[in-house]
C-alpha positions as CSV (number, residue, x, y, z in Angstrom):
1,M,80.1,10.5,168.9
2,S,77.4,12.6,170.6
3,E,76.7,12.4,174.3
4,A,73.2,11.2,173.6
5,I,74.4,8.3,171.5
6,R,77.1,7.4,174.1
7,K,74.4,7.2,176.8
8,V,72.3,4.9,174.7
9,I,75.2,2.6,174.0
10,D,76.4,2.6,177.6
11,S,73.0,1.6,178.9
12,A,72.3,-1.0,176.1
13,N,72.9,-4.7,176.6
14,I,75.5,-5.1,173.8
15,S,78.9,-6.7,173.7
16,E,82.1,-4.8,174.3
17,N,83.2,-5.5,170.7
18,L,80.1,-3.8,169.4
19,K,80.6,-0.9,171.8
20,Q,84.1,-0.5,170.4
21,L,82.8,-0.3,166.9
22,F,80.5,2.5,167.9
23,E,83.3,4.4,169.6
24,A,85.5,3.9,166.5
25,K,82.8,5.5,164.4
26,T,82.9,2.6,161.9
27,L,79.3,1.5,162.6
28,L,77.4,4.6,163.3
29,E,78.1,8.3,162.6
30,T,75.5,11.0,162.7
31,E,75.5,13.8,160.1
32,K,75.4,17.5,160.6
33,H,73.6,19.6,158.0
34,E,73.9,23.3,157.3
35,P,70.7,25.2,157.7
36,I,68.6,25.2,154.5
37,E,67.4,28.6,153.3
38,G,63.6,28.7,152.6
39,V,62.7,25.8,154.9
40,E,60.4,28.2,156.8
41,L,58.2,28.4,153.6
42,I,57.3,24.7,153.7
43,P,54.2,25.1,156.0
44,D,52.8,27.8,153.7
45,I,53.4,25.7,150.6
46,L,51.7,22.7,152.1
47,Q,48.7,24.8,153.2
48,S,48.4,26.2,149.6
49,I,48.5,22.6,148.2
50,H,45.9,21.5,150.7
51,H,43.6,24.4,149.8
52,R,44.3,24.0,146.1
53,K,45.6,27.5,145.7
54,K,47.9,28.7,143.0
55,I,51.5,29.0,144.0
56,I,53.7,31.6,142.4
57,V,57.4,31.0,142.5
58,E,59.8,33.8,141.7
59,Y,63.4,32.8,141.1
60,Q,66.6,34.7,140.2
61,R,69.8,32.9,139.4
62,F,72.7,34.3,141.3
63,D,74.6,35.0,138.1
64,R,71.7,36.7,136.2
65,D,69.7,39.9,136.5
66,K,66.5,38.4,135.1
67,L,63.8,37.4,137.5
68,K,61.8,34.2,136.5
69,R,58.2,33.6,137.6
70,T,56.5,30.3,137.5
71,N,52.8,29.6,138.3
72,L,52.0,26.2,139.9
73,N,48.3,25.3,139.5
74,Q,46.5,22.4,141.2
75,Y,45.2,19.9,138.7
76,F,43.9,17.2,141.1
């Protein structure tokens, strides 16, 4: 359990039984995610959508030499 969650639980007006459930991690457990590659592109993609610009996506599978290109056009 993270220190931030522990502080909230300790200062909350909840029963000892419920506090024990939190400490046993049977009621609440936070997740940790690995960094996602490409997440830094989201603002540019959203701006392109907002301004109705064409988005060109180039993709290459890790097991292939061929590069694939897809054009995404705004239709709305």
